[in-house]
N, C-alpha and C positions, 0 to 999 in steps of 0.2 A: 947402571941405572937402576931409580926405584921399583920395587913390584905393581906389576899391573893389580888395580883394588879391586874388585868385583862388589858396588852394594846390593844387600841383597833386598828383598821387596815383602819376605814374611812367608813365602813360598815355598815350593819343593826345586824348581828345575838346576835355581845353583847350586842345588847338596846334591841333586842326583847326579848332575853330569859330574863334581867333580867326583863322589863317591866313583864312578862309571870309570873316570878316567879321561873324557874328553877333553877336558884343559888339559893334562900334564901331555893328550898325545898330539896335542898339535904344538909343544914345546916351551909352553905358558909361564912366566915364570910368575906365578900371582898369589895374591888373599884374597878372601870375601872378607869381608869388615864392613861397619857400621850398619847403617839401612833403618835408622829411626824414623817409621814407618808412622808416626805421626801420635795423636794421646789414646793414652787408654781412656777408662768411661770415668767419668767424673757425678760425682754425689753430692747434691744441697748439705742445708745444715740438718732441715727436716728426715733426710735419709730418703729421698726421689732419684730417682733417676736424672740426668737434666741431658737434652736432646741436647747429642757431641757432633756439632758441624765443623768438622776437622776431618781430612782425609789424606788420598795420598797426593793427591796435586798439592794442596794446601801446604804439605810436605816438602814437595820441588818449590814453592812462591818462599817459603821460609830459605831453604838452602842454595836459592839461583839457581837453580840446576840439580840439587842433592839434597838426599837425604839428611842433611844434619850435616856431616862429616866430609873431605872430599873425596871423590872418588875419581877414576878413569868410566866407568860403564855403572853403571843403576837401571833397571829395570821395574815398572808396574807395570796395568795393566791399557790396553791401548787409547782408552779415550785419555785417561790419566798425562802419557806421556804423548798423544798425537796435540793436546788440549796446552800442555805448560810450551813445547816447541810452536805452536801459533802462535805464545805471549810471547818469546823468546825467553823462555824459560829453559836454557840446556837446547841441545841439537841432538832429534830423533835421528837414530840411522833403520833405514825401513827396508835392511836388505837379514835381520836377523827376528824370526819369529817363535814365541813357543805357546802350542794354544793347551789349553788346560781343561778338563773337562769340571763340570762344577756344577751342585745341584741346590737344594732347600732341602737340609737336614732337619729332621723332627726326630723326638724320640722313637725308639723301638715299639713301643705300647701305645705312639698317639692317635687316635680315633681318623687323624689323616692321613687320607690316603691314595688320591689324586687329586689333581692341581684345581679344580672346583673347589676340594673343602678347604682351599688357603684364602677364600675371598672372606674381607674385611678381619683378618687374623693380622695379628702385629709381627714381621720378620727384620729378622735384626738383621744389619746389611753396613757399610763402609760407607760414609759418606761421600761422593762424587768419586767413587770405587767404584771396581770393578763388577762391585757384587751387587751396587747403586741398580745400573743399569742393564745389567744382563735380566736380574731379576724381574724386572719391569717387562723389557723385551720378553723372560719365555711366558711371562703369567700373562701378560694381552692377551691374548690371543684365547684365555679361559675366564676371561669377566673383566667389565668395564675396569678403565683406570684408576676409578670413585673408589673403585674395592680392590686397590691394590694396597696393602696400609703395611708403608715402610718404617722401622723402628732403625737411627742414630746415636740412641741409649747404648749402645753395649762397645762402642766403638771397631778400629779396627779386628784384623781376622782373630789376632791371640785373646785377644779379650773376648771375641763368643766363642771360641775353645773353650778357653773359662767356665760355662754353660755345664761343661761335661754331659752333654747328650751322649745316652747309652745309643749312639750310630750303628744301626745295621749297615752292612756293605751294602754299596751297588753290585760285586761278583755274587750275589749271593748267601744263601745264610750257612753259617757256619764259617765261610771262609776266611775270616779273622783266626779262624781257632784253629787252622791248616798248617799240618809239620813242615820242615825239609824233610822230605824220605833220607833214610841212611842214606848215606853217601853223596847226596847231593850236593853242589856250592849252594854258597849264601852269597855269591856274586858270578855277572855273567863271566863267561869266557870270552876275553879279546883276541883273536884269532885271524892273521893278516893270513886272507885267504889268495889263490890263484885261478885263473879262469877257467873253472867246469863246476861239476856235478854234486854233490854233496848230502850226505844225510845227516840230519841231526837229531841224536839222541833224546825220545819221549820219557822213556818208561825208567832213567837212573839208574838202571844197572850197568849201563855200558863200562867197557874199563876201560874207554880208550874216548874220556869224552873231550867234547862235547858233542860227540860225533857217535853214530852207529855201529856196535860190532857182532849184531846177531842177539844180544843177551836178552833180548822184547820179547824170544818165541815162546809159545804158549801162553802168553799174555794180549790180551784185547788189545794192547798199544802198540800202537804201528809210528815209526819215524815220521818226519817230515823230510822229504828231500825240495829243496833248493841248487836255484844255479845263482854261478857269480860270472858277472859280465866279465868284470875288468879288474884286476890285483884291485884288493880292498880290504879296508883295517875292520872286523864286523863287532858286535856286541852278543853273541849266542845265548842264549839265558840256560843259567847255569840250575838253577830254582824246578824247573821244570814244571810251573805254576803258569808261566806267558802267556796273555792272551793273542797275541801275535807271534806264533812261532815262525820260524828256528829264533826269532830275536829279540833282547831281553826288552821288556816293556818296564821294568818299577816294580815288579809285582811283588818282588823280594823284599822291598822293603818295608814290605805289610805282614809281612808272615811272622810267625812266631818261632826263634831259632829253641830246637829242643832238641840237640849232638845223641841225645837217647833214643829218638821216633825213630819206628823202623819206613 
């Protein structure tokens, strides 16, 4: 039997699920391949950017339900998948959802500090893609629709990333400069637990990771107690930077790795 082909969409959910072992834990024989999500930016003969009205939905149209090459499953934003299914371009599976936080990014030294500052400012989004509609929905409570100026010049996600904005992390100043504390895992701990109460190590000093062994004593860090109601496979944070302790939230993917750090 051929491998189950997962077609990505320029986001991280497939990579995160792969790295955390979620697909393998389900016994899936799979590959991640394809996912050509559309054109990159276009420039005319005079060097000017051309308004690029091609996005995720158009990729599904061209691929008749796939983004280019054939796959068993591919993901895109809610609007694209719904609209494609409504037009008989592929079949939507409505029982699996990924919720991804988003935001309008500006350079760290930008004078834009609140949503109202974006009135009349050009905002790069992907045409008929999640960023297109979520930007309108996010800003219409702060300004009139006429003041929301969207630009499709920069194409889809990776073209916009090429702008190389020096983006400040939403988790606070310096967050992306944090290192893994010495001895902490750069991956979550996958543990199958029986019903009981457990104490997750938050300080990183325990010799019984990911559980507390009392090594935090003398510090201001305390373990987090959690209950398991039934036998369950869990991904417990190993980097100790999660915002959803004791569970992994993917924060380790954004931390710099420094073997010598304390």
